[in-house]
N, C-alpha and C positions, 0 to 999 in steps of 0.2 A: 504493500499500499504506500509505504514512504517513497518507492521508488517512482510511482505514477502520480502520487498527490501528496507532497511533504508539508504543505501549507498548514493542515489541521495540527501536526505535531509542532510545527513552528510557533503556532499561537499558544498551544497548551504549554510548551516548554517555557516561554516567557512568563508563566503564571507560577510554574512549579519549580523552576531551577533552584537546586540547592544553595544554601549559603545564608539564609535568613534565620536559621534556627540553631541554638547551641546544642551540645551533646547532653543527654540525659544522665541520671545516676547510673543507669545500665550500661550505657556506653563508657562512662568512667570506670565501671567495674571491670570491663573487659581489659582496659589499659592496666588497671591494677593487678589483675591476674598475670599479665604479661611481666609487670615490674617483679611480682613475687615468683617469676620462674615457673608459674602454673598453668601457662595458656599453651596449649599445643596448636590450636587453631580456631578462628572465629569464623563461622559460615553464616553469612547473611544473605537475605533476599531483598534487603533494602537498597535502594539506589541514592540515597541521600548523602553517602560519603561521611556520615558522622563519626565512624570508626576512624577515619583518616584525620579528621579535625581534631579528636580527642588525643591523637598521638600514638595510636596502635600502630606497630611496624607493619608495613605493607605485606612482608612475608608471612606475617601471622593472621591475615585477613583473607579469606575467600569471598569476593563480592560476586555471589553467584549469579546475579541478574545485572552485573556491570556497574558503571558510575559515570557520572557526567565530567570527571576530571580530564579524561582523555577521549579522543575522537578518531575515527578512521573512515575510509571510503568503503561504502556498501558494495562496490563492484571488484575493486583490486584489492581491498583491505589494507591499503598503504595507510601508515600513521599519519594524523594530521594534528597540528598543536591544538591542544585542549582550549587554551585561552582565546585563541583566534576563533575557534568554533564557537565558543561561549558568546564572545563579542558580536560575532556576526548574527547569531541566531536572536540575541537578546535586542539587537537593534530593530526597532520596529519599521524601519524603512524597508528592511529586506524581506521579501516574500518567498525567496528560494534559498535553500540551504547552501552552505560553502561548497566549492566545487574542488575536487581532487586536482592537484597539479599534474599527477601522472597519467591518468585516464579520463579525466573530465566528468567522472561520476559524482553522485551526491555523496557528501560527508554527513555523518550523524554522530552524537556522542556514543561513546561505547556501552550504550545500555542494551539490554536483551528485549526486544519486542516479541509480543506473543507469536508463537510458531517458530521462533528462531532457537537454534541450540545454544546452550550454555557456553561460557568459555572453556577452550581446551584444557585450561589450568585445572579447572574444577575437577575433572576425573584424575589428573595426575596427583594432586594433593590429597584427594580422599583415598586413593589407593595407598599412598604413602602412609597417611595417618592411620588407617585401619591396620596396618601391619605393626605400628607401634603399640597397639592395644591400649587406649587411654584408660585411666583411673576412674574418671567421672565425666559424664556428659550433662550439660545444663542446657535446657532448652527453654527459651524465654520469649514470651509474647507473640504467639504463633497459633494458627488454626491447623497446621500440619496437613494442609490441603493441597499444596503446590508441589508436585513432583519435578525433578527427583529428589530435591532437597529434603521433602517431607520423608524420605525413605532412610535418611541417615540414622535416626534413632534405632531402626530395626537392624542395622548393620553392626552395631557394637555390642560387645559383651562385658559390659561394666554397669555399675549402678547409674540410674539416670534421675535427674531432678527437673521437674517441669514447674516453672514459674509463670503463671498464666491466671487470667481473670476467670476463665472457665476450663473445665476438664476437657481433655482432647481424648476422643474415643480410641481405645486401643493402646493407649500410652501405658497405664499402669497394669501391665500384664506380667510383671516380674516383681517378686517379694522385695526386691532392692530398689524398685521405683519409688520415687516421693513426688507428690503433688502438693504444691504450695499455692493455694488460691489467693487472689487479690491483685492489687496494683503491683506491676512489675518493679518499679522503683523502691515501693515500701519493702518488698520482698527482698530486693537486693541490698537495702540498708539492714534489713534484719539479719541477713546471712553475714554481711561484713562485721556487724557488731558481734555475731557469734565467733567469727575468726579473729576479733581483735583488730580489724582493719578499718574500723570506721573512720578514724581520723584521717588516714591515708586517702580514703574515698572522698573525704569531704575536700582534701587539698587539691585532688585532681578535679573535682567539680568546680571549685572556685577559680582554678587556673584555665578552665577550658571555656569560659564565657567568651562570645565572639568578641566583645570590646576589649579582651585581654589576650587574645590569640590571633592577632591580626596577620602573624607569620604564616598561619595555616590557611586563612580565608582565600588567599590567592590561588590556592588549588582549584578553586571553583569559579 
């Protein structure tokens, strides 16, 4: 659809382009896990890039549905400068996407549209992570409805924790599973308090406000 009629996405992208919202406590917890040498990988289906803003290392994050920071040609897949793509699309005067200098095709941010395959890195890191046999899987704020990412909890043989407003069918089918209902950020604070990490979490949260992390905002 983008190839034939990119204008609807152009209009939508101007409304939803990331960069206006600060990371939540949950995003800060992911960085905290990395700082505690306890994060193997964060798999996210979100495309808002908040893990990058909060400072999680790129190799520790698998953005399964892509991100807005980078861009490429939909025809030849040649990389395109992400900031140039952003500036072009957000400029209301432009009705057509950026043009690839290599083949003349349309450029779009590296987000996964419906019907498109996931980034090749997804399969690579998942196979690698499963060979390591993680000690714990934490699932946060999801319906577990969108495959193939929703299948990941079924691939692991370790205790699993679900932090979610509602129960997800089929999750607690092992005696080692734990379901903590409620607001995700409140559950993350509770977990951090139990681990003795609450002050560390609050420090990351305070430093990740957009008005205090302008060095990261340019990524979008």
